[in-house]
PDB file with one MODEL, atoms N, CA, C and O in Angstrom:
MODEL        1
ATOM      1  N   MET A   1     -25.476 -14.601 -69.121  1.00  0.00           N
ATOM      2  CA  MET A   1     -24.508 -14.095 -70.074  1.00  0.00           C
ATOM      3  C   MET A   1     -23.323 -13.488 -69.330  1.00  0.00           C
ATOM      4  O   MET A   1     -23.483 -12.880 -68.272  1.00  0.00           O
ATOM      5  N   SER A   2     -22.141 -13.662 -69.896  1.00  0.00           N
ATOM      6  CA  SER A   2     -20.941 -13.114 -69.267  1.00  0.00           C
ATOM      7  C   SER A   2     -20.739 -11.660 -69.695  1.00  0.00           C
ATOM      8  O   SER A   2     -21.426 -11.166 -70.589  1.00  0.00           O
ATOM      9  N   GLU A   3     -19.782 -10.974 -69.041  1.00  0.00           N
ATOM     10  CA  GLU A   3     -19.500  -9.581 -69.375  1.00  0.00           C
ATOM     11  C   GLU A   3     -18.956  -9.432 -70.789  1.00  0.00           C
ATOM     12  O   GLU A   3     -19.212  -8.415 -71.434  1.00  0.00           O
ATOM     13  N   ARG A   4     -18.227 -10.400 -71.283  1.00  0.00           N
ATOM     14  CA  ARG A   4     -17.596 -10.299 -72.598  1.00  0.00           C
ATOM     15  C   ARG A   4     -18.469 -10.868 -73.714  1.00  0.00           C
ATOM     16  O   ARG A   4     -18.010 -11.002 -74.848  1.00  0.00           O
ATOM     17  N   ASP A   5     -19.711 -11.203 -73.409  1.00  0.00           N
ATOM     18  CA  ASP A   5     -20.614 -11.744 -74.417  1.00  0.00           C
ATOM     19  C   ASP A   5     -20.933 -10.654 -75.446  1.00  0.00           C
ATOM     20  O   ASP A   5     -21.372  -9.569 -75.064  1.00  0.00           O
ATOM     21  N   PRO A   6     -20.720 -10.920 -76.758  1.00  0.00           N
ATOM     22  CA  PRO A   6     -20.968  -9.898 -77.775  1.00  0.00           C
ATOM     23  C   PRO A   6     -22.413  -9.427 -77.838  1.00  0.00           C
ATOM     24  O   PRO A   6     -22.676  -8.303 -78.266  1.00  0.00           O
ATOM     25  N   ARG A   7     -23.358 -10.272 -77.418  1.00  0.00           N
ATOM     26  CA  ARG A   7     -24.763  -9.862 -77.439  1.00  0.00           C
ATOM     27  C   ARG A   7     -25.035  -8.776 -76.404  1.00  0.00           C
ATOM     28  O   ARG A   7     -25.957  -7.979 -76.574  1.00  0.00           O
ATOM     29  N   LEU A   8     -24.253  -8.738 -75.348  1.00  0.00           N
ATOM     30  CA  LEU A   8     -24.417  -7.741 -74.302  1.00  0.00           C
ATOM     31  C   LEU A   8     -24.034  -6.362 -74.816  1.00  0.00           C
ATOM     32  O   LEU A   8     -24.564  -5.353 -74.352  1.00  0.00           O
ATOM     33  N   ARG A   9     -23.127  -6.318 -75.760  1.00  0.00           N
ATOM     34  CA  ARG A   9     -22.617  -5.055 -76.289  1.00  0.00           C
ATOM     35  C   ARG A   9     -23.740  -4.218 -76.934  1.00  0.00           C
ATOM     36  O   ARG A   9     -23.681  -2.988 -76.920  1.00  0.00           O
ATOM     37  N   LEU A  10     -24.744  -4.875 -77.490  1.00  0.00           N
ATOM     38  CA  LEU A  10     -25.824  -4.152 -78.138  1.00  0.00           C
ATOM     39  C   LEU A  10     -26.663  -3.373 -77.146  1.00  0.00           C
ATOM     40  O   LEU A  10     -27.310  -2.396 -77.524  1.00  0.00           O
ATOM     41  N   ARG A  11     -26.668  -3.777 -75.896  1.00  0.00           N
ATOM     42  CA  ARG A  11     -27.487  -3.108 -74.885  1.00  0.00           C
ATOM     43  C   ARG A  11     -26.745  -1.949 -74.212  1.00  0.00           C
ATOM     44  O   ARG A  11     -27.345  -1.209 -73.432  1.00  0.00           O
ATOM     45  N   ILE A  12     -25.465  -1.782 -74.499  1.00  0.00           N
ATOM     46  CA  ILE A  12     -24.674  -0.758 -73.815  1.00  0.00           C
ATOM     47  C   ILE A  12     -24.999   0.632 -74.328  1.00  0.00           C
ATOM     48  O   ILE A  12     -25.005   1.584 -73.549  1.00  0.00           O
ATOM     49  N   GLY A  13     -25.272   0.775 -75.632  1.00  0.00           N
ATOM     50  CA  GLY A  13     -25.474   2.079 -76.249  1.00  0.00           C
ATOM     51  C   GLY A  13     -26.757   2.745 -75.802  1.00  0.00           C
ATOM     52  O   GLY A  13     -27.522   2.211 -74.998  1.00  0.00           O
ATOM     53  N   ALA A  14     -26.966   3.929 -76.352  1.00  0.00           N
ATOM     54  CA  ALA A  14     -28.166   4.687 -76.035  1.00  0.00           C
ATOM     55  C   ALA A  14     -29.403   3.961 -76.552  1.00  0.00           C
ATOM     56  O   ALA A  14     -29.324   3.282 -77.576  1.00  0.00           O
ATOM     57  N   PRO A  15     -30.524   4.083 -75.885  1.00  0.00           N
ATOM     58  CA  PRO A  15     -31.728   3.396 -76.332  1.00  0.00           C
ATOM     59  C   PRO A  15     -32.335   4.081 -77.557  1.00  0.00           C
ATOM     60  O   PRO A  15     -32.197   5.291 -77.738  1.00  0.00           O
ATOM     61  N   GLY A  16     -32.997   3.305 -78.378  1.00  0.00           N
ATOM     62  CA  GLY A  16     -33.728   3.841 -79.510  1.00  0.00           C
ATOM     63  C   GLY A  16     -32.846   4.157 -80.703  1.00  0.00           C
ATOM     64  O   GLY A  16     -31.623   4.029 -80.643  1.00  0.00           O
ATOM     65  N   PRO A  17     -33.488   4.575 -81.795  1.00  0.00           N
ATOM     66  CA  PRO A  17     -32.731   4.897 -83.001  1.00  0.00           C
ATOM     67  C   PRO A  17     -32.014   6.240 -82.856  1.00  0.00           C
ATOM     68  O   PRO A  17     -32.364   7.060 -82.006  1.00  0.00           O
ATOM     69  N   GLY A  18     -31.021   6.443 -83.690  1.00  0.00           N
ATOM     70  CA  GLY A  18     -30.311   7.719 -83.697  1.00  0.00           C
ATOM     71  C   GLY A  18     -28.841   7.556 -83.382  1.00  0.00           C
ATOM     72  O   GLY A  18     -28.362   6.444 -83.158  1.00  0.00           O
ATOM     73  N   PRO A  19     -28.123   8.677 -83.367  1.00  0.00           N
ATOM     74  CA  PRO A  19     -26.684   8.629 -83.103  1.00  0.00           C
ATOM     75  C   PRO A  19     -26.382   8.018 -81.739  1.00  0.00           C
ATOM     76  O   PRO A  19     -27.025   8.360 -80.747  1.00  0.00           O
ATOM     77  N   GLY A  20     -25.442   7.146 -81.691  1.00  0.00           N
ATOM     78  CA  GLY A  20     -25.039   6.524 -80.434  1.00  0.00           C
ATOM     79  C   GLY A  20     -25.808   5.280 -80.084  1.00  0.00           C
ATOM     80  O   GLY A  20     -25.468   4.613 -79.107  1.00  0.00           O
ATOM     81  N   ALA A  21     -26.826   4.940 -80.834  1.00  0.00           N
ATOM     82  CA  ALA A  21     -27.605   3.745 -80.534  1.00  0.00           C
ATOM     83  C   ALA A  21     -26.740   2.523 -80.768  1.00  0.00           C
ATOM     84  O   ALA A  21     -26.212   2.329 -81.862  1.00  0.00           O
ATOM     85  N   GLY A  22     -26.599   1.717 -79.765  1.00  0.00           N
ATOM     86  CA  GLY A  22     -25.777   0.520 -79.881  1.00  0.00           C
ATOM     87  C   GLY A  22     -24.302   0.829 -79.946  1.00  0.00           C
ATOM     88  O   GLY A  22     -23.505  -0.004 -80.378  1.00  0.00           O
ATOM     89  N   GLY A  23     -23.938   2.008 -79.525  1.00  0.00           N
ATOM     90  CA  GLY A  23     -22.533   2.426 -79.596  1.00  0.00           C
ATOM     91  C   GLY A  23     -21.641   1.576 -78.726  1.00  0.00           C
ATOM     92  O   GLY A  23     -22.062   1.073 -77.684  1.00  0.00           O
ATOM     93  N   ASP A  24     -20.426   1.420 -79.153  1.00  0.00           N
ATOM     94  CA  ASP A  24     -19.468   0.598 -78.437  1.00  0.00           C
ATOM     95  C   ASP A  24     -18.643   1.487 -77.513  1.00  0.00           C
ATOM     96  O   ASP A  24     -17.961   2.402 -77.973  1.00  0.00           O
ATOM     97  N   ARG A  25     -18.706   1.219 -76.215  1.00  0.00           N
ATOM     98  CA  ARG A  25     -17.989   2.047 -75.251  1.00  0.00           C
ATOM     99  C   ARG A  25     -16.833   1.305 -74.609  1.00  0.00           C
ATOM    100  O   ARG A  25     -16.323   1.724 -73.570  1.00  0.00           O
ATOM    101  N   ASP A  26     -16.422   0.220 -75.211  1.00  0.00           N
ATOM    102  CA  ASP A  26     -15.312  -0.556 -74.682  1.00  0.00           C
ATOM    103  C   ASP A  26     -14.004   0.168 -75.024  1.00  0.00           C
ATOM    104  O   ASP A  26     -13.673   0.304 -76.202  1.00  0.00           O
ATOM    105  N   PRO A  27     -13.255   0.635 -74.017  1.00  0.00           N
ATOM    106  CA  PRO A  27     -12.045   1.403 -74.289  1.00  0.00           C
ATOM    107  C   PRO A  27     -11.003   0.621 -75.094  1.00  0.00           C
ATOM    108  O   PRO A  27     -10.267   1.203 -75.890  1.00  0.00           O
ATOM    109  N   GLU A  28     -10.944  -0.682 -74.887  1.00  0.00           N
ATOM    110  CA  GLU A  28      -9.962  -1.498 -75.612  1.00  0.00           C
ATOM    111  C   GLU A  28     -10.272  -1.489 -77.111  1.00  0.00           C
ATOM    112  O   GLU A  28      -9.362  -1.370 -77.931  1.00  0.00           O
ATOM    113  N   ARG A  29     -11.546  -1.615 -77.467  1.00  0.00           N
ATOM    114  CA  ARG A  29     -11.925  -1.599 -78.882  1.00  0.00           C
ATOM    115  C   ARG A  29     -11.737  -0.213 -79.488  1.00  0.00           C
ATOM    116  O   ARG A  29     -11.371  -0.091 -80.657  1.00  0.00           O
ATOM    117  N   ALA A  30     -11.984   0.825 -78.703  1.00  0.00           N
ATOM    118  CA  ALA A  30     -11.778   2.193 -79.192  1.00  0.00           C
ATOM    119  C   ALA A  30     -10.293   2.432 -79.456  1.00  0.00           C
ATOM    120  O   ALA A  30      -9.941   3.085 -80.438  1.00  0.00           O
ATOM    121  N   ALA A  31      -9.430   1.918 -78.603  1.00  0.00           N
ATOM    122  CA  ALA A  31      -7.989   2.073 -78.799  1.00  0.00           C
ATOM    123  C   ALA A  31      -7.527   1.341 -80.052  1.00  0.00           C
ATOM    124  O   ALA A  31      -6.679   1.842 -80.791  1.00  0.00           O
ATOM    125  N   ILE A  32      -8.073   0.174 -80.288  1.00  0.00           N
ATOM    126  CA  ILE A  32      -7.726  -0.588 -81.494  1.00  0.00           C
ATOM    127  C   ILE A  32      -8.192   0.175 -82.734  1.00  0.00           C
ATOM    128  O   ILE A  32      -7.466   0.248 -83.726  1.00  0.00           O
ATOM    129  N   ALA A  33      -9.394   0.740 -82.681  1.00  0.00           N
ATOM    130  CA  ALA A  33      -9.907   1.502 -83.817  1.00  0.00           C
ATOM    131  C   ALA A  33      -9.031   2.723 -84.091  1.00  0.00           C
ATOM    132  O   ALA A  33      -8.731   3.017 -85.248  1.00  0.00           O
ATOM    133  N   MET A  34      -8.622   3.428 -83.057  1.00  0.00           N
ATOM    134  CA  MET A  34      -7.770   4.603 -83.239  1.00  0.00           C
ATOM    135  C   MET A  34      -6.400   4.205 -83.781  1.00  0.00           C
ATOM    136  O   MET A  34      -5.823   4.929 -84.593  1.00  0.00           O
ATOM    137  N   ALA A  35      -5.881   3.078 -83.349  1.00  0.00           N
ATOM    138  CA  ALA A  35      -4.598   2.599 -83.865  1.00  0.00           C
ATOM    139  C   ALA A  35      -4.711   2.265 -85.347  1.00  0.00           C
ATOM    140  O   ALA A  35      -3.805   2.565 -86.125  1.00  0.00           O
ATOM    141  N   ARG A  36      -5.808   1.653 -85.734  1.00  0.00           N
ATOM    142  CA  ARG A  36      -6.010   1.339 -87.156  1.00  0.00           C
ATOM    143  C   ARG A  36      -6.119   2.610 -87.989  1.00  0.00           C
ATOM    144  O   ARG A  36      -5.568   2.679 -89.088  1.00  0.00           O
ATOM    145  N   ILE A  37      -6.823   3.612 -87.480  1.00  0.00           N
ATOM    146  CA  ILE A  37      -6.946   4.889 -88.188  1.00  0.00           C
ATOM    147  C   ILE A  37      -5.567   5.538 -88.333  1.00  0.00           C
ATOM    148  O   ILE A  37      -5.248   6.077 -89.393  1.00  0.00           O
ATOM    149  N   ALA A  38      -4.754   5.489 -87.283  1.00  0.00           N
ATOM    150  CA  ALA A  38      -3.412   6.067 -87.338  1.00  0.00           C
ATOM    151  C   ALA A  38      -2.541   5.350 -88.367  1.00  0.00           C
ATOM    152  O   ALA A  38      -1.777   5.990 -89.089  1.00  0.00           O
ATOM    153  N   ILE A  39      -2.654   4.040 -88.435  1.00  0.00           N
ATOM    154  CA  ILE A  39      -1.864   3.270 -89.410  1.00  0.00           C
ATOM    155  C   ILE A  39      -2.291   3.635 -90.831  1.00  0.00           C
ATOM    156  O   ILE A  39      -1.442   3.849 -91.696  1.00  0.00           O
ATOM    157  N   VAL A  40      -3.590   3.706 -91.075  1.00  0.00           N
ATOM    158  CA  VAL A  40      -4.083   4.046 -92.409  1.00  0.00           C
ATOM    159  C   VAL A  40      -3.645   5.461 -92.786  1.00  0.00           C
ATOM    160  O   VAL A  40      -3.213   5.689 -93.916  1.00  0.00           O
ATOM    161  N   ALA A  41      -3.750   6.402 -91.867  1.00  0.00           N
ATOM    162  CA  ALA A  41      -3.333   7.782 -92.151  1.00  0.00           C
ATOM    163  C   ALA A  41      -1.843   7.842 -92.468  1.00  0.00           C
ATOM    164  O   ALA A  41      -1.429   8.578 -93.364  1.00  0.00           O
ATOM    165  N   THR A  42      -1.038   7.076 -91.743  1.00  0.00           N
ATOM    166  CA  THR A  42       0.400   7.048 -91.995  1.00  0.00           C
ATOM    167  C   THR A  42       0.701   6.499 -93.377  1.00  0.00           C
ATOM    168  O   THR A  42       1.550   7.039 -94.087  1.00  0.00           O
ATOM    169  N   VAL A  43       0.023   5.443 -93.763  1.00  0.00           N
ATOM    170  CA  VAL A  43       0.237   4.853 -95.094  1.00  0.00           C
ATOM    171  C   VAL A  43      -0.161   5.842 -96.180  1.00  0.00           C
ATOM    172  O   VAL A  43       0.559   6.000 -97.166  1.00  0.00           O
ATOM    173  N   VAL A  44      -1.296   6.506 -96.013  1.00  0.00           N
ATOM    174  CA  VAL A  44      -1.763   7.466 -97.022  1.00  0.00           C
ATOM    175  C   VAL A  44      -0.783   8.629 -97.153  1.00  0.00           C
ATOM    176  O   VAL A  44      -0.439   9.030 -98.265  1.00  0.00           O
ATOM    177  N   VAL A  45      -0.337   9.167 -96.029  1.00  0.00           N
ATOM    178  CA  VAL A  45       0.630  10.274 -96.073  1.00  0.00           C
ATOM    179  C   VAL A  45       1.929   9.821 -96.720  1.00  0.00           C
ATOM    180  O   VAL A  45       2.524  10.568 -97.497  1.00  0.00           O
ATOM    181  N   GLY A  46       2.373   8.625 -96.418  1.00  0.00           N
ATOM    182  CA  GLY A  46       3.589   8.099 -97.043  1.00  0.00           C
ATOM    183  C   GLY A  46       3.444   7.953 -98.543  1.00  0.00           C
ATOM    184  O   GLY A  46       4.375   8.256 -99.289  1.00  0.00           O
ATOM    185  N   GLN A  47       2.291   7.494 -98.993  1.00  0.00           N
ATOM    186  CA  GLN A  47       2.056   7.360-100.425  1.00  0.00           C
ATOM    187  C   GLN A  47       2.010   8.725-101.104  1.00  0.00           C
ATOM    188  O   GLN A  47       2.547   8.889-102.200  1.00  0.00           O
ATOM    189  N   LEU A  48       1.377   9.699-100.469  1.00  0.00           N
ATOM    190  CA  LEU A  48       1.327  11.043-101.038  1.00  0.00           C
ATOM    191  C   LEU A  48       2.718  11.660-101.108  1.00  0.00           C
ATOM    192  O   LEU A  48       3.061  12.323-102.087  1.00  0.00           O
ATOM    193  N   TRP A  49       3.518  11.441-100.066  1.00  0.00           N
ATOM    194  CA  TRP A  49       4.884  11.963-100.064  1.00  0.00           C
ATOM    195  C   TRP A  49       5.698  11.315-101.189  1.00  0.00           C
ATOM    196  O   TRP A  49       6.452  12.003-101.877  1.00  0.00           O
ATOM    197  N   ALA A  50       5.554  10.016-101.379  1.00  0.00           N
ATOM    198  CA  ALA A  50       6.276   9.323-102.451  1.00  0.00           C
ATOM    199  C   ALA A  50       5.840   9.855-103.817  1.00  0.00           C
ATOM    200  O   ALA A  50       6.671  10.012-104.711  1.00  0.00           O
ATOM    201  N   LEU A  51       4.566  10.127-103.982  1.00  0.00           N
ATOM    202  CA  LEU A  51       4.072  10.688-105.233  1.00  0.00           C
ATOM    203  C   LEU A  51       4.654  12.079-105.469  1.00  0.00           C
ATOM    204  O   LEU A  51       5.032  12.412-106.592  1.00  0.00           O
ATOM    205  N   THR A  52       4.726  12.883-104.425  1.00  0.00           N
ATOM    206  CA  THR A  52       5.313  14.224-104.542  1.00  0.00           C
ATOM    207  C   THR A  52       6.775  14.146-104.950  1.00  0.00           C
ATOM    208  O   THR A  52       7.218  14.899-105.817  1.00  0.00           O
ATOM    209  N   VAL A  53       7.523  13.249-104.338  1.00  0.00           N
ATOM    210  CA  VAL A  53       8.935  13.088-104.674  1.00  0.00           C
ATOM    211  C   VAL A  53       9.098  12.631-106.115  1.00  0.00           C
ATOM    212  O   VAL A  53       9.970  13.127-106.827  1.00  0.00           O
ATOM    213  N   ALA A  54       8.265  11.688-106.551  1.00  0.00           N
ATOM    214  CA  ALA A  54       8.352  11.196-107.923  1.00  0.00           C
ATOM    215  C   ALA A  54       8.001  12.289-108.931  1.00  0.00           C
ATOM    216  O   ALA A  54       8.666  12.421-109.959  1.00  0.00           O
ATOM    217  N   LEU A  55       6.964  13.072-108.643  1.00  0.00           N
ATOM    218  CA  LEU A  55       6.592  14.163-109.552  1.00  0.00           C
ATOM    219  C   LEU A  55       7.676  15.232-109.601  1.00  0.00           C
ATOM    220  O   LEU A  55       7.978  15.754-110.674  1.00  0.00           O
ATOM    221  N   ASN A  56       8.264  15.564-108.457  1.00  0.00           N
ATOM    222  CA  ASN A  56       9.346  16.545-108.443  1.00  0.00           C
ATOM    223  C   ASN A  56      10.528  16.050-109.267  1.00  0.00           C
ATOM    224  O   ASN A  56      11.131  16.825-110.009  1.00  0.00           O
ATOM    225  N   ALA A  57      10.863  14.776-109.147  1.00  0.00           N
ATOM    226  CA  ALA A  57      11.984  14.223-109.912  1.00  0.00           C
ATOM    227  C   ALA A  57      11.678  14.270-111.411  1.00  0.00           C
ATOM    228  O   ALA A  57      12.562  14.567-112.214  1.00  0.00           O
ATOM    229  N   TYR A  58      10.442  13.980-111.789  1.00  0.00           N
ATOM    230  CA  TYR A  58      10.067  14.005-113.201  1.00  0.00           C
ATOM    231  C   TYR A  58      10.146  15.432-113.758  1.00  0.00           C
ATOM    232  O   TYR A  58      10.743  15.664-114.810  1.00  0.00           O
ATOM    233  N   PHE A  59       9.542  16.373-113.048  1.00  0.00           N
ATOM    234  CA  PHE A  59       9.490  17.742-113.561  1.00  0.00           C
ATOM    235  C   PHE A  59      10.817  18.478-113.432  1.00  0.00           C
ATOM    236  O   PHE A  59      11.004  19.529-114.044  1.00  0.00           O
ATOM    237  N   GLU A  60      11.729  17.940-112.651  1.00  0.00           N
ATOM    238  CA  GLU A  60      13.058  18.553-112.539  1.00  0.00           C
ATOM    239  C   GLU A  60      13.784  18.516-113.883  1.00  0.00           C
ATOM    240  O   GLU A  60      14.547  19.429-114.198  1.00  0.00           O
ATOM    241  N   THR A  61      13.556  17.486-114.666  1.00  0.00           N
ATOM    242  CA  THR A  61      14.244  17.352-115.952  1.00  0.00           C
ATOM    243  C   THR A  61      13.322  17.633-117.145  1.00  0.00           C
ATOM    244  O   THR A  61      13.797  17.713-118.277  1.00  0.00           O
ATOM    245  N   TYR A  62      12.029  17.781-116.912  1.00  0.00           N
ATOM    246  CA  TYR A  62      11.082  17.993-118.015  1.00  0.00           C
ATOM    247  C   TYR A  62      11.215  19.410-118.562  1.00  0.00           C
ATOM    248  O   TYR A  62      11.282  20.371-117.795  1.00  0.00           O
ATOM    249  N   ARG A  63      11.252  19.539-119.870  1.00  0.00           N
ATOM    250  CA  ARG A  63      11.255  20.834-120.544  1.00  0.00           C
ATOM    251  C   ARG A  63      10.238  20.774-121.665  1.00  0.00           C
ATOM    252  O   ARG A  63      10.268  19.869-122.499  1.00  0.00           O
ATOM    253  N   SER A  64       9.342  21.741-121.681  1.00  0.00           N
ATOM    254  CA  SER A  64       8.301  21.759-122.713  1.00  0.00           C
ATOM    255  C   SER A  64       8.766  22.450-123.981  1.00  0.00           C
ATOM    256  O   SER A  64       8.195  22.233-125.049  1.00  0.00           O
ATOM    257  N   GLY A  65       9.789  23.275-123.878  1.00  0.00           N
ATOM    258  CA  GLY A  65      10.304  23.976-125.043  1.00  0.00           C
ATOM    259  C   GLY A  65       9.573  25.265-125.352  1.00  0.00           C
ATOM    260  O   GLY A  65       9.847  25.887-126.378  1.00  0.00           O
ATOM    261  N   ASP A  66       8.654  25.687-124.504  1.00  0.00           N
ATOM    262  CA  ASP A  66       7.951  26.946-124.750  1.00  0.00           C
ATOM    263  C   ASP A  66       8.433  28.023-123.778  1.00  0.00           C
ATOM    264  O   ASP A  66       9.432  27.841-123.082  1.00  0.00           O
ATOM    265  N   GLU A  67       7.712  29.150-123.739  1.00  0.00           N
ATOM    266  CA  GLU A  67       8.148  30.276-122.913  1.00  0.00           C
ATOM    267  C   GLU A  67       8.083  29.978-121.411  1.00  0.00           C
ATOM    268  O   GLU A  67       8.739  30.664-120.628  1.00  0.00           O
ATOM    269  N   TYR A  68       7.318  28.985-120.999  1.00  0.00           N
ATOM    270  CA  TYR A  68       7.210  28.675-119.578  1.00  0.00           C
ATOM    271  C   TYR A  68       8.524  28.128-119.015  1.00  0.00           C
ATOM    272  O   TYR A  68       8.768  28.221-117.812  1.00  0.00           O
ATOM    273  N   ASP A  69       9.360  27.567-119.867  1.00  0.00           N
ATOM    274  CA  ASP A  69      10.663  27.101-119.391  1.00  0.00           C
ATOM    275  C   ASP A  69      11.542  28.265-118.949  1.00  0.00           C
ATOM    276  O   ASP A  69      12.446  28.084-118.133  1.00  0.00           O
ATOM    277  N   ARG A  70      11.289  29.443-119.474  1.00  0.00           N
ATOM    278  CA  ARG A  70      12.119  30.607-119.171  1.00  0.00           C
ATOM    279  C   ARG A  70      11.467  31.545-118.165  1.00  0.00           C
ATOM    280  O   ARG A  70      12.146  32.424-117.634  1.00  0.00           O
ATOM    281  N   ASN A  71      10.185  31.394-117.884  1.00  0.00           N
ATOM    282  CA  ASN A  71       9.488  32.291-116.966  1.00  0.00           C
ATOM    283  C   ASN A  71       9.890  32.017-115.523  1.00  0.00           C
ATOM    284  O   ASN A  71      10.064  30.868-115.118  1.00  0.00           O
ATOM    285  N   ALA A  72      10.032  33.082-114.765  1.00  0.00           N
ATOM    286  CA  ALA A  72      10.461  32.954-113.372  1.00  0.00           C
ATOM    287  C   ALA A  72       9.423  32.220-112.520  1.00  0.00           C
ATOM    288  O   ALA A  72       9.788  31.505-111.587  1.00  0.00           O
ATOM    289  N   ILE A  73       8.138  32.387-112.830  1.00  0.00           N
ATOM    290  CA  ILE A  73       7.100  31.768-112.000  1.00  0.00           C
ATOM    291  C   ILE A  73       7.211  30.254-112.022  1.00  0.00           C
ATOM    292  O   ILE A  73       6.869  29.598-111.038  1.00  0.00           O
ATOM    293  N   THR A  74       7.678  29.690-113.119  1.00  0.00           N
ATOM    294  CA  THR A  74       7.844  28.243-113.194  1.00  0.00           C
ATOM    295  C   THR A  74       8.842  27.767-112.146  1.00  0.00           C
ATOM    296  O   THR A  74       8.636  26.732-111.512  1.00  0.00           O
ATOM    297  N   HIS A  75       9.907  28.512-111.967  1.00  0.00           N
ATOM    298  CA  HIS A  75      10.934  28.141-110.988  1.00  0.00           C
ATOM    299  C   HIS A  75      10.456  28.388-109.557  1.00  0.00           C
ATOM    300  O   HIS A  75      10.823  27.655-108.638  1.00  0.00           O
ATOM    301  N   VAL A  76       9.638  29.422-109.376  1.00  0.00           N
ATOM    302  CA  VAL A  76       9.057  29.673-108.052  1.00  0.00           C
ATOM    303  C   VAL A  76       8.114  28.533-107.678  1.00  0.00           C
ATOM    304  O   VAL A  76       8.117  28.076-106.535  1.00  0.00           O
ATOM    305  N   MET A  77       7.312  28.074-108.630  1.00  0.00           N
ATOM    306  CA  MET A  77       6.400  26.955-108.357  1.00  0.00           C
ATOM    307  C   MET A  77       7.186  25.681-108.049  1.00  0.00           C
ATOM    308  O   MET A  77       6.774  24.889-107.202  1.00  0.00           O
ATOM    309  N   ALA A  78       8.316  25.480-108.735  1.00  0.00           N
ATOM    310  CA  ALA A  78       9.144  24.306-108.459  1.00  0.00           C
ATOM    311  C   ALA A  78       9.703  24.370-107.041  1.00  0.00           C
ATOM    312  O   ALA A  78       9.709  23.366-106.330  1.00  0.00           O
ATOM    313  N   CYS A  79      10.172  25.550-106.628  1.00  0.00           N
ATOM    314  CA  CYS A  79      10.682  25.706-105.256  1.00  0.00           C
ATOM    315  C   CYS A  79       9.580  25.466-104.234  1.00  0.00           C
ATOM    316  O   CYS A  79       9.803  24.844-103.195  1.00  0.00           O
ATOM    317  N   SER A  80       8.387  25.966-104.542  1.00  0.00           N
ATOM    318  CA  SER A  80       7.258  25.772-103.635  1.00  0.00           C
ATOM    319  C   SER A  80       6.896  24.296-103.515  1.00  0.00           C
ATOM    320  O   SER A  80       6.463  23.850-102.452  1.00  0.00           O
ATOM    321  N   SER A  81       7.066  23.542-104.586  1.00  0.00           N
ATOM    322  CA  SER A  81       6.767  22.113-104.552  1.00  0.00           C
ATOM    323  C   SER A  81       7.827  21.342-103.757  1.00  0.00           C
ATOM    324  O   SER A  81       7.509  20.382-103.055  1.00  0.00           O
ATOM    325  N   HIS A  82       9.069  21.766-103.872  1.00  0.00           N
ATOM    326  CA  HIS A  82      10.153  21.082-103.144  1.00  0.00           C
ATOM    327  C   HIS A  82      10.133  21.398-101.653  1.00  0.00           C
ATOM    328  O   HIS A  82      10.508  20.559-100.834  1.00  0.00           O
ATOM    329  N   PHE A  83       9.696  22.602-101.299  1.00  0.00           N
ATOM    330  CA  PHE A  83       9.675  23.033 -99.900  1.00  0.00           C
ATOM    331  C   PHE A  83       8.288  23.571 -99.558  1.00  0.00           C
ATOM    332  O   PHE A  83       8.106  24.786 -99.474  1.00  0.00           O
ATOM    333  N   PRO A  84       7.306  22.688 -99.360  1.00  0.00           N
ATOM    334  CA  PRO A  84       5.926  23.131 -99.126  1.00  0.00           C
ATOM    335  C   PRO A  84       5.824  24.023 -97.883  1.00  0.00           C
ATOM    336  O   PRO A  84       6.345  23.698 -96.816  1.00  0.00           O
ATOM    337  N   GLY A  85       5.139  25.152 -98.058  1.00  0.00           N
ATOM    338  CA  GLY A  85       4.906  26.061 -96.946  1.00  0.00           C
ATOM    339  C   GLY A  85       5.998  27.065 -96.708  1.00  0.00           C
ATOM    340  O   GLY A  85       5.790  28.014 -95.952  1.00  0.00           O
ATOM    341  N   LEU A  86       7.159  26.904 -97.319  1.00  0.00           N
ATOM    342  CA  LEU A  86       8.280  27.797 -97.064  1.00  0.00           C
ATOM    343  C   LEU A  86       8.008  29.208 -97.589  1.00  0.00           C
ATOM    344  O   LEU A  86       8.462  30.182 -96.989  1.00  0.00           O
ATOM    345  N   LEU A  87       7.292  29.329 -98.672  1.00  0.00           N
ATOM    346  CA  LEU A  87       7.063  30.633 -99.292  1.00  0.00           C
ATOM    347  C   LEU A  87       5.814  31.345 -98.740  1.00  0.00           C
ATOM    348  O   LEU A  87       5.488  32.445 -99.187  1.00  0.00           O
ATOM    349  N   LEU A  88       5.133  30.742 -97.797  1.00  0.00           N
ATOM    350  CA  LEU A  88       3.951  31.353 -97.216  1.00  0.00           C
ATOM    351  C   LEU A  88       4.361  32.434 -96.218  1.00  0.00           C
ATOM    352  O   LEU A  88       5.356  32.298 -95.507  1.00  0.00           O
ATOM    353  N   ARG A  89       3.591  33.486 -96.182  1.00  0.00           N
ATOM    354  CA  ARG A  89       3.870  34.557 -95.202  1.00  0.00           C
ATOM    355  C   ARG A  89       3.349  34.125 -93.839  1.00  0.00           C
ATOM    356  O   ARG A  89       2.308  33.476 -93.744  1.00  0.00           O
ATOM    357  N   PRO A  90       4.072  34.483 -92.787  1.00  0.00           N
ATOM    358  CA  PRO A  90       3.603  34.108 -91.432  1.00  0.00           C
ATOM    359  C   PRO A  90       2.404  34.904 -90.997  1.00  0.00           C
ATOM    360  O   PRO A  90       1.899  34.706 -89.892  1.00  0.00           O
TER     361      PRO A  90
ENDMDL
END
């Protein structure tokens, strides 16, 4: 069997059942896995950011017609949504 034979990969990990058994220690495959995780995380964060922007745009013009439209806390919450973390104490 050659070094790149996929059947050889099963013998690289720790022996027996449990965590790490048959684990893949090929640095090239680990780098590919980390790159895929980074891409997925970037897409998810981008989607969440787009959702936040869309919700802010919707609620910027929304008026319920009740007392919450006039309460100061409503405007504080809107500012907190537009600038996340800005109102937190250091």
